C-alpha positions, 0 to 999 in steps of 0.5 A: 508310790509311798504306802501312805499315799496308797492308803489315803487314796483308798480311804478317799475312795471308800469315803466317796463310795459310802457317801452315796446310796441309790434307791430304786423307783417304787422303793424307800430306804430307811437309814439308822445311825448307831441303830436308831432311826434317822431318816428316809431316802427317796428314789434316786441318788442320795447322800448319806453320812459315810460309815455312820449312817447305814441303810437298815431296810429297803421298803417297797411301796408297790402293790404286792400279792400273795396266794393263799390255800387253807381250810375252814369248817362250816357250822354244820361241820363241812370242810371248805377248801379255799384258794385265794389271792391277797393284794396289799400295799403300804398305806402311804409313803409318810414317815410314820407309816414307813417307820411302822413298816420298817420296825414292826416286824423282824423281817419279811418272813414274819410279816407275811406269816402274820398277814396270811394267818390274820386273813385266814383267821378272819375267813375261818371265823366268817365261814364257821357261822355259815352253813355249807350250802351258803358258802358258795354264794357268799364270796363277796360277803366274805371279802367285805367281812375280812376287809372290815375285820383286818383293815385296822390291824393292817393299818397299825402295821403300815399296810392296807388290804387292796383286794381279796380274790377268792379264786376257788371254793371246794368241798370234800368229794362226798359233799360235792357228790351229795351237792350234785345229787341235790342239784340233779334232784331239784332239776328233776323236780323242776322238770316234773313240775314244768311237765305237769304244768304243761300237761295241765295247760294242754288238758285245760286248752283241750277241755276249753276247745271241746267245750267251745266245740260243743257250744258251737255245735249246740248253737248250730243245732239250735239254729238248725232246729229253729230253721226246721221249725220255721220250714215246717210252719211254712210248709203247713201254711202253704198246705193250708193255703193250697187246701183252702184254694182247692176247696174254694175252686171245687165249691165254685165248680160244685165238686165233691171236696173228698176228691182233693182230700184223697189226692192229697192223701195219696201224694203224702203216701208217695212222698213218704215212700220216696224220701224216707230214710229207712223208717218203716210206716205201717199203713192199712192197704185193705179196702176197709182200711182205706175207707176208714181213713177216707171217712176220717178225712171227710170228718175233718173237712166237715168239722172245720169248714170255716178253717179251710175257707179262711 
């Protein structure tokens, strides 16, 4: 085979080989002609001008993530260590957006460096205005502040921030230890307050129960005293009725009323002796003493005959 024929076949093969380009799904290829932007090639098999139209860069339009580890300082000079995950992507596959992505940075390394440093700077600026005790509760606020600060910058690069997940926030060992001590002391304080409240409630309830018991006992004693008084009154009434009846019968029988009085006196002495509970009753048992008591009883009967007859 002549050499010219071989050269022709090789040229044809190279022409066909360089006339087509394959672009993977989720990727857009940017072509240039003589170093100037020409067009975008979408996923699939694309035809391009051989030898002249070159693929400058392949740009992924899928979501991308990068892990961050950096340090920030709070307003009260406490070191805070962050571990975060940054999720970002190309804003859209429009031509102007793709041109920004393709030509804004020299290479991927410079893009990632600028993106990471921008996010870290926004977080550091936010943390620098907060106290160490506030940082742990401000994860969501940090994310929202970062997105608000850097969204416009990222859009000028052709990207947008989808999510920023702060996975870990730590402090120096000394600060962690002091925070643990603060939490422990607060827990002890809360426990002491709860115990005090419980003791107060217990004593209050006990005092209320004692007061109610005293009130109930006093009411019972009042009712008992009332019943005792009623019993004494009934007893006196029955005694008066008995004495009146006995006096009437003795008068009708023409008997001396002193006999019944003496009998009632002896019965009362007997009752005191049988039902007494250790109380001492001193009575004059001499003949003179009995005569004196008897005269007093007779005097009562003679001075109040009308009362006994009623």
